[in-house]
Structures are given as structure tokens and as C-alpha cells.
LUMKE-244410 format. One record per residue (C-alpha): z, y, x. Coordinates in steps of 0.2 Angstrom, whole numbers, plus 5000, padded with zeros to 4 digits. Last residue first. Layout:
% residues N
ZYX ...
***
This chain:
% residues 212
508150355049 506350295059 507450175065 508350105050 506550105040 505850005056 507449895054 507349855036 505349805037 505749705051 507149625043 505849595026 504749505038 502949575041 501449425041 500549385058 498949495059 498749505076 497049525081 496649635066 494949655058 494749505049 496449515042 496149645028 494849515021 492849455023 492049645023 490249625027 490249745030 491449865038 492250005030 493250085045 494350225048 495050265030 495450425024 495550445004 496050604996 496550674979 496750464975 496050374959 493950404962 494050394980 495050224976 493450154969 492250194982 493650124994 493449964985 491649944985 491649985005 492949855007 494349955018 495149955035 496450085044 497050135027 497550325022 497750375004 498250545000 498850584986 499150774982 500550884972 501750734966 502250724948 503050564946 501950484936 500450494948 501550404958 501350254947 499550254946 499550274966 500550124968 499450024955 497750084962 498550034980 499149874975 497549814965 496349884980 495349724979 495249704999 496249865004 497049895022 498749905034 499350005020 499950195017 500250315004 500150495009 501050604999 500850774997 502550844988 502950944971 503750794965 504050654979 505950644977 506150524993 506950354986 508850334985 509950274999 511050134994 510049995000 508350025006 507349895008 508649755001 508749844984 506949894983 506549704988 507549644974 506849744960 505149714964 505349524965 506049534950 504549614945 503449484953 504349354941 503949464925 502249484928 501749314933 502449254916 501549404907 499949384914 500249184909 500549224891 498949364891 497849204898 496849184912 494949164907 494449144926 493049274926 493849384909 495549384921 494749434938 493449544930 494849644920 495949664936 497549744928 498649884933 500449884928 501750034930 503550024926 504150144938 503950054953 502349954955 501349794946 499749744952 498449644945 497249494944 497449484963 496849324974 498049284985 499149174974 497549064970 498548924963 499049044948 498249204951 499249334960 499949494953 500249604969 501849674969 502249874974 503749954982 503450124989 504350115007 505050295015 504650395029 504850575033 503550675042 503250715060 501450695057 500950555071 502950485070 502550475049 500550375052 501650265065 502950205052 501550195041 500650075050 502249965053 502449995034 501049955025 501049755031 502749735019 502749835008 501649995005 502350135016 502550315012 502250455021 502850615013 502250795017 502950955009 502951055025 501751025038 502150985056 500550865057 499450875044 497750925055 498350755065 497550645051 496250565061 497550535076 498850475064 497650335058 497250275075 499150275080 499450165063 498050035068 498950025085 500549985075 499749865062 498949745076 497649725092 496149825078 494649725077 493049805084 491649865072 
***
């Protein structure tokens, strides 16, 4: 497949795939910071739906932080990747220490991105959870599990690109998954973007402020 030029273009591709939901009542779009927010911004614009963030923090393996041994999300939810933990023989103490560190960062980001504004109430709504791609899927699984506790009508995961095996896992946990491409071999999310520069906290705040 051709690479997406950047996250905004990828979001517009997703928005076209979701055009059937445009202007429907009871729809919310939640972006997973930071990289999922530019994608979610374009999806929300295309659907004419409210936009917010849903904070998830990956639990990176110490020394290999890009490798997820799990993830946490708002609401105290923690999802662990048992295969990684067992293969690398990671102790419960290490997992708990990383979890504590990431909970502090999760709280900081919620305050930074949202300020005094309360999170959107997802109860009874169809919620689109958007990220820039799915590799291990740990962050998205944590987001879906945390959102389930808030009683939405439906959870629709929307991503531009995903590893095929992760796509299959998420399909079993969300009500619907919309994905533009599941290339093989996958390599990484960044492999499928020409510009995959890190989205900054300031950019997330500005996109949310501008959309509001």
C-alpha cells in the first residue's frame, strides 16, 4: 500500500470511510493522545461530531520502552500483555513501578489537555475511538475496556492502519473496527506514514481548542 502523507490526511481517509455516520445524533469522537488526535480531529470534522481526548498510557518494557507490556487508561483500567511479560520474565514489582509512573503522567495529561473542561459523557452514545494505527493494540484495548465501564451504546475503533493479527483481536473487543489498511508485513505504524513526527502536547491542546 502507499504510505499516508501525514496523520491529517489519514484522518480524512477514515472520515470518508465513515461517511454513513455524518451528522447522526449521539456520536462522539475520542482521539488517543498524542498521535491519534490529529487523525480524530479530521474524523470529527468529517462526521460533524464532538471531539475529545481519551487518555491511555502504554506500559513500556524498561529499556525497550517502545515494546508494550500493557497499558492503562482513565478509570483505573490496566491491560497486560501476558505474552511479552512471560517471554521477558518481567516481575510484578517492575510492572507495578512502571504502572505508578505512567498513572502520574496520565493524570498530568488529562489536566493539561482538558484544563477545567469535564470529559464528554459517553453513556448511551456511539463512541469512535481513533488512533494513528494499531501495532500491539495494548493502548486501544485499554481504551475499549475503560470505555465499556462508562456504558456507551457502541464502541467503534477507527484507525488508518493496523497489524492484521491486532486488527483481529480488537474486532473481538469493540463493536466495530474500521481500518483503511492491514498491510503484510506490517513492521510498525510509522512505516506507513511519510511524516510520522511526534505530535506535541501543545499541538494536542491547540487542535482541541480550535475544534471547540
